[in-house]
Each structure stands twice: as structure tokens, then as C-alpha cells.
N, C-alpha and C positions, 0 to 999 in steps of 0.2 A: 504494500500500500504506500502510495506517495505521501511523504511527510506533509502534515497539515490537512490531510483529507481523511474522511471517515465514510465507510460504506454502511448502509442500513438495508438489511435483507429480511424479508419475511418469506415463509414457505407454505405451500399447500401440497399435501400428499393425497393421492387417490389410491386406496388399497382395495383390491377386489377381495371380498370376504369368501372364505372357502366353503361355500355351500354347493350342494350337488345340483340344485335348481335355482332359477332366477328369483329375484326378490318379490315379484308380484305375479308369477305364473309358474307352471311346472316344467318349463323347458330346461333342458340340460345346460349347464355352464361349462361343459367339457371343451378343452382347448384343442384346436387343430382339426375339428370336424369340417366337412364340406361346407362351403359358404351357404348361409341361409338355411341350413338343415335344422337348426335348433330354434325354431320360431313358431309362434302361434298368434291367434287374433289379438291377444293382450300385448305382447311385445312388438307386434306389427302395428299397433295403434288402430285397429279396425273399429268401426263404429259399434257401440253396444257392448264391447268387451270390457269387463270390469276387473280391476286389480284386487288381489288377495295377498296380504302381507305374509312373507315367509318367516315363521317363528325362529328358524335356525339363524337367519340373518340377524335377528335381534339379539340372540344369545351371543353370537360371535362379535357383534358390535359392542356388546357389553364387556366381553373379555378384552377387546382391544382398548376400550375406554379406561377400564380399571388398570390395565397394564401400563398405561401412559399417565396415570394419576389424575384422571378427569372425574368430575362429579356427574353421575347419571341422573337425569331429570326423570321423575316418576311419571310426568306427562309431557309428551312432545307432539308436534303436529307436522304432518306432511304437507308440502305446498307444491303448487305448480310453478315451475320456472319457465316462462314462455320465451322461446326464441325459435327462429326457423333455421334449420340446417339440414342438408340432405340425409344425414345419418340418424336423424331424430324423427321417426315416422309420425308421432303424434303432434309434432309442432311444439311440444313442451316436455320438460323433464320433471319427473316426480322426485322432489328433493325436500329439504327442510330449510327454513329461513329463520324467523325470529324466535322460534321455540324448538331448538335442536335437541337431539337425543342426549348429548352430554356436552359439558362446557367447563371452563375455568379450571384448567389443570396446570401443574407446574412439575417439570422433571429436571433432574440434574444429571448431566453426562460429562464424561471426560473428553477433552478435545485438545488437539495440538496442531500447530502450524507445521508444514513440511518443507524440506529443502527441495532442490530441483530434481533429486532422485526419488522423491516421495517418502523419504525417511522422516519419521516424526521427531520433533524437537521435544520441548518440555510439555508434559501432559498437565492440563489444568482443568478444574471443574467449571462448568458453564450451566447456568440456570436458564431454562427456556419456558416461557409462558405459552401454553396451548389455549387458544381462544375457544375452540370447539371441535368436537368430532360429531358429524351428523351422518345420517344414513340417506342414501339416494340410489337411483338406478343409473347404469352406464348407458351411453349412446352406442350406436353401431360404429362401423369403421368404413371410411372411404378408401378405396384401393385405386392407386394411380399408376401402378406398374406391374409387370409380370403377366398381363393379360392382353388379348388382341386389341388393337386400335386404341391404346391408351393415349395416343396423341389426339384422338377425337372424343373419347369417352372416359368417364370415371365410373367405377363399379362400387356397389355398396354391399357389404357383408353385415347382416343384422344379427349374427349369432351372439355378438356381445351385447346387443341392446337388451336392457333389463337385468344384466348381471348386477349383483348387489355391491355397492361401494361404501366404504367408510372414508369420508373426506375429513382430513385433519389439517386444521388451519392454525398457524402460530401468530403470535405478535411479532413485530419486526425486531427481534432480539439478537440477530446475528450481525457480526461486524466483519467477518472474513468468509471467503469461500470455503475454507477448510472447516470452519465451525458448522456451516450448512452441510458439508459432506459428512461430518461425524454425526450430526443430528439425524440425517436420513438413514444412515447405517444403524443408528440406535433404534429408530422406529421400525425399520425392516426386521431387525433381530427380535424386537419385542413382539411384533405381529406373528412372526414365525414361531417364536418360543411358546406362545399361549395357544397356537393353533388357529388364530383368527384369519390369517391369510398366508398364502405361499410367498407373497411379496417378491415374486420373480419378475424382474424388470424385463427380461428377455421375452417373456410371454405376455407382457403388457399388463400384468395384474398388479403392478405398482408403478405409478407415474407421479412425477413431481413437477411443480411449477414454482418459479422464484420471482418475487417482486424486489427489484434492485434499484436503489437510488444512492447518490453520493452527496456529501455536504462537507463544507469546510468545518473544521473543529469548532464546536460551540454554536453553530447555526441550527436553524430549524430543518425539518425534513425537505429534501429535494424532490424533484419530479421522478416518480417511479416508472420503471419499465418492466413489463411482464415477460418472463422467459418461459415459453411453453414447449411441450413435447420433448422433455428431457428424459431420454430412455435409458440412461445409466447414471449412476452416482458420480462417476468420474467425469462424464460429459457435463453434468450439472455443475460440478466444481469448476471446470474449465470455462464454461459459458459465463458463470458469475464473474470469474476473474477477468475475462475479456471485457465484459460489460462494465465493470468498475473502471478499468483503464480507459475504455472508450468514452465514458461519460466525463471523466476527469479531463481528458485531452480536449473534448468538445467544449466544456465550460471555460477552460483556461485559454482557448483560442477565440473566445468571445461568442461562442454558439450557445444554443439553448437545447436542453434535453426535451424531446417530445414524449408525451405519454402515449406509448404504443406497445404492441405485442411483437416480440421478436423470437426467432427460432435459432437454434444452434446448428451451424453447418460444420460438421466434423471434418470434412475434406478441406475446407478453406480455413478451418480453425478460427471461425469468427461468428458473431451473431448477425442475423439479417432481418429486415423488417418483414413481418407477416401481415399486419394490418394496423392502421391508426386507431388509437383509442383515446381520442381527445376528451370524450365525456364517458362517464360510467354508463354501462348498458342499463336500460330500464327493462327488467325482466318481468315486470307486472306480476310479482308474486301474489298469490292468494291461496287460501287453504284448499287442499285437494278435496273436492266434494265427494269423491267415491271411496275415501278412506276415513274411518273415524280416528280421533286422536289416539296415539300410541300410549298406552298406560302400562307401566311396569311397577310391581310392588317392591317395597323395601325387602321383603323376603326373597323375591327373585334376585335382586341385586346382591344380597348377602350369599345366596346359594352359588351364584356365578363366582363371586369373590372366593368362596371356600374351595371351589373346584380348580382355581388357578394353581399352576405349579409354582415352586419357588422361582421368583423372578431373577433375571440375569444379574442385576447389580447386587442383589442380596447373596446370590450364589458366588459371585466373584469375591465379595468380602469374606464369605465363609471359607473359600479356598485359601485366601491369604492368612486368615486367622487360624484355621484348623490344620492346614497342611503346610504352612510356612512358605507358600509360593510368593514370588514377587508379584507386584501389580501387573506387570506386562505379561507374565506367564499365565496368571489367573484370567486376565482379560482375553487372551487368545483361546484358552480352554473353554471360556463361556461365550465365545463368538457364535456358537450354535448349541442348541440344547442337546442334540445327539452326541456331540463331542464332549460336553460336560458330563453327561451320563456315562459315556465310555470311560472317561478319566477316573471317575469315582469308583467304578467297578475294578479297573486295572490297579488303582492305588491300593484298594483293599486286598486284592490278590497278591500284589507285590510286597506289601508291608513296607513300602518305601515310596511315599507319594512324590517326592522330588524326582526320584529315578524314573517313575512311571511318566511323570510330566515331561521330562527330557526326551524320553524315547517316543512319546506320542507326538510332541511338537516338532521333532526333527525327522526321525526315520519313518514313523507311521504316516504322518501327514504328507510327506513326499510321495509315498506309495499311493495314498488315497487320491491326491490331486492328479497324479499321472494316469490313474485309471478312471477318473471322473466319478468317484464314489464318496458317499458320506460316511461318517464314523459308524453308523448303525448298519452299514452295508459291508463293513470290513470282513474279509475272509479270516482275519486274525481276531478271535474273540478277545474281549478285554481281559478275561481271566488268563488267557494264554500269553498275552503280552506281559501280564504280571508275572507269570511263570518264567518268562524269558529274563525279566529283570532280576528275579531271584537267582537264576542260574549264574548271572554275571556277578551279583553281589556275593554269592557263595564261592566265587572263584572257580566254578566248574568250566566256564568258558570265558574268553576275554571279551572286552567291549568290541574289538574289531571283528571277532568271530560272530558276536551277537548281531552285527549288521547283516552279515551274510545269512545267518539263521532267519532273521526277520523277513528278508527278501524271499527266501524259500517258503516260509510259512505263509506269506501273502500270496505267493504263486500257487501253492498246493492246498492250503487250508490245513496242513498238518500241524500237530502239536509241537511245542518247542522241544520237549524231551525226545520225540520221535526223530525230528530233523537232526538233532545233535548226535543221536545214536547212529542214524543212517550214514551220516557224513564223517563219523569217527572224530568228532570235534571235542570230545570231553577233555578238559584241561587237566594236566598233571599237576597236582598240588601236594604230592607226597615229598616232604623235605628230604628224606633219605634218597629217593630215586633222583631228585633234582641235584642233590649233592654229588652223586656218582657221575652224572653227566658233566657237572661243573669241573670236577677233578680231571676228567678226561680232556676237556677243552683246555684247561690250564696246562696240563702236561704236554699238550700238542703245540703250545705256543709259548715257549720259554722266553723268546726275545721280547714279545709284548709284555710278558709278566715282569721282566726286568725293568722295562721302560715305565710300566705302571708304578712299580715300587720306588722308582727313582723320582716320581712326582708327576708323571704324565697321566693324570686321573681321567682325562677324556677317553682313554682306551677302555674304560668301563663299558662304553657303548659297543665297542668291538667284541668284547667278551660276551655281552648279553646277546648280540646277534649270532655269535657262534653257538651258544647254548640253545637258542631258539631254533636255529637251523638243525642242530643235532637231535632235538626233540620233535622235529617236524612241526614246529609252531605250537605244540601242545603244552609246553611248560608254562606254569603260572608266572607271568612277567614280574609281578610284585615279589614273589618268592625267589625268583631267579636273581633279582637285584640284591635281595637281602643275603642270600647264600653266597653270591659272588663277592660282595664287599668283605665278608668275613674271611673267605678263602684267599682272596687276593692280598689281604693284609698279612697273611701268613700266621 
């Protein structure tokens, strides 16, 4: 950020709730089906078709709201948001306006600025005020490429029309693009953690928009620009960063920021104008006449709260308190619920939480990422990873051997003990047997022995290598070092 300037950023997230059917009809929400296959008179907006609220959408909306620290209103009202767009068959969207499902929340997250390589600097807490989370239906999708004659026609796929959304709106509490980046990742993780949404941006079931303005330090709010259709968290961060710099340059050159909607062009690495937005749209909201007010009881809210799993931040804190993990390690292990569950089972099996953490974060995650799997899809059960850690801690195999064992376990699904036995990797930890090998090596290298005793202690590494070679790599390295030091001193 250029000195003397400050950015003001607010975010809106649209998360598709993980229901099997749409919010006001029984059509499937399945992703990837043939265009317009999952439609009916309700989501097509045909005359006389009446909406019926999906109870599961309300339950998942409540899970999402509570996970983000929002207050759920026992009475909320659906409203018609009127505007014309080709992918909105009814000419209006059923949403919520002045009486939303939930509102007035605050959450605290950890955030950090990054260097050019994307490495985080100092992590700091950030408090974010969430204005509201309300329920609404999604629109369809206009298709402009991949089909015949797209130079003359646009196509419309209405499979998505009517899928249930939770729209999450913040106050303008962000001052940098990386704060926005960390917030969206925090919300994604929370939604996935409590099962409210898959929050998969590639499938379009989580989308975000940013309202960005700049001001000189101490001044009031500037003119905001809306950034839409940001389909990855990294694209969003880059779009905000570009927009901040663009607005500062524009103002400093004597120009004026226009209130408009802009898109991120990834190929050009810049934002570009989508449409002018000189005045706020008049959506002519009014209560949806075909739906009664949504009423939920205090008992319903408490039941949903009781069904929530331990939330990510609470679990991260417990990992640092109970297992002695660093903040960074605990944060990585709680980045996904399946990974946190895997770690706890592995740590219990290993009897060494830090050891289990190290092997999961380095070796196991590398194998999982290479194969495109999640922790709960790992061919290596958490108890077996714990068994591998025990083998290393007990000195039965070395850490280097352990890496090869894990690769074979991941490839075949075999138990750690089986792989060690099949490959003859059991480490020799018998002091007497190692002592005999050490004596043979010393006897075979009198010149090096003389040099070592004359003060050339770096030759210890030579002797260790000779012993490991003689034992075919099976001797316990720690024990080899201990025995060698005694024998070499005479």
C-alpha cells in the first residue's frame, strides 16, 4: 500500500448450501448434469407454480450462521428482489431484505501480509463484523462459449436456478487484500467444517464479490467499486490489489473514481469495466406473497447449536494447549476437518503427537496432494501412521527408512509392520552386534583411526558411513554414533 493511503474493503460471499434439492422445489442440485435437466415449473418461473421452503436449507443456514457467530432471528421474511436478467426466469429473485435470517455477528481470525513469494509474515488477529447472513435462491447461468454460434447467440442453463444460497455480507472492515483473502478462506473452512456447504469455488458453489475504495489517511470513505465474478480466492486477492493501485494512481493524476462494477481479467492481470453503477439499483423489494414469514424456535436454534462439531478455532487452540503444537502447525492441521480428525487418531496411536504432526504435515500431505485425495481418503489409516511413528521412535527403523515405508504403505495400503518385514528394513539396535561391526571397521582402517586420535574428529562421519555400509543400512545410527565414539577413543 502506498504511504499515506488506506484501502476500505467490504465482502459479500454467496455459498451454495449442501442440500440435495433446491430451496423452493424438489429439483436436484447435482452439479454437472445436462443443461436444463434439473428444472420444473417452480424454478422455471411458470405461471401458477408456487414455492415451498426446503427445511434442510434452513437447518444448514442455521449451522452456517452459528459457525460464523451470527444471531439467528426467530422471525424473518422472504422478499422479492425485482430485476430483469436472462438467467432469472421469473423476473425476480426470492431473497431477504430488511428482516434477514441472521445478523450482527463478529468473528476473529488470524491474518498476515505476504511477500512476493506468498510467504506469510507476522500473523495477527483481525476482528470482522458480519452484517448479515440471509437465505435466497440462485439464478441460472448464461453460457457464452463452448457451444455452436456463440458469436451470435448466448445459451442459458437453468439447472442452478433455485439452488439455495447463504449470502454473507460484512462491514467494510478490511484494509488489505490479504486480510480479505484470509477472511474468505476462514469462511470457506467454517462452511465446510459444519457441513453447510462444499464451498468449492471451482464448481461455483462459493462466489465472492468485493467492494473496494481508497482514501487518504484520516479522510472519509471514497467512491467504491464493485468487483464481481471472482472465482478463486487468489484471483480475488489479486483483483483487490490491482484495484487499490488503480484507484490511487487515478486520484493522484487528478481523475475521479467512478462507481461501477468491474471484472477481473486473469490473462491481462487487470480489472475491466463490466457496467456503470452511478446510482444504486432500485430492486423494488416487497414481501414474497407466496411464502409466509420464516419462524424458527429458540429450541430449534439450540438443537442446531448442540449438533455443531467443535469449531476450527477452538480445535486449533486445543491442539496447541493439549498436544504442544505450534500455532502454525495446529492451524495447518485444522485447515480441514478430515485432516484434524486424522491427526487426533494418529496422535493417539503414536503416543507422540508432535511426531504424528510432523509426519502428517510433511510426508503424508505430499502423498495426498499428489494423488488428489483428502485425509479421510488416505490408503494409510491414521492408526497405521501412528504405528509407523512408533517404529521410528522405538529405533526399529530410521527416519529415512520411514519415508520409504510410508510411500509403500500409501501405494499398497499395507500395514507398517508388514512393509518393514517384507523389505527387510528392521533396524539393528543390539549394542553387542553393532559393537562387533564397529570393531571390524576400525580394524580395517588403521590410518583413519590414527588420524582421528590425532585430532581429526571429522573422520567420525567416515567411520559411521563404513559401519552403515557394512550393516547394509540396518544399524541404528544413534547407537552407531555412541558405540563408535567410545571405541575410537580407545
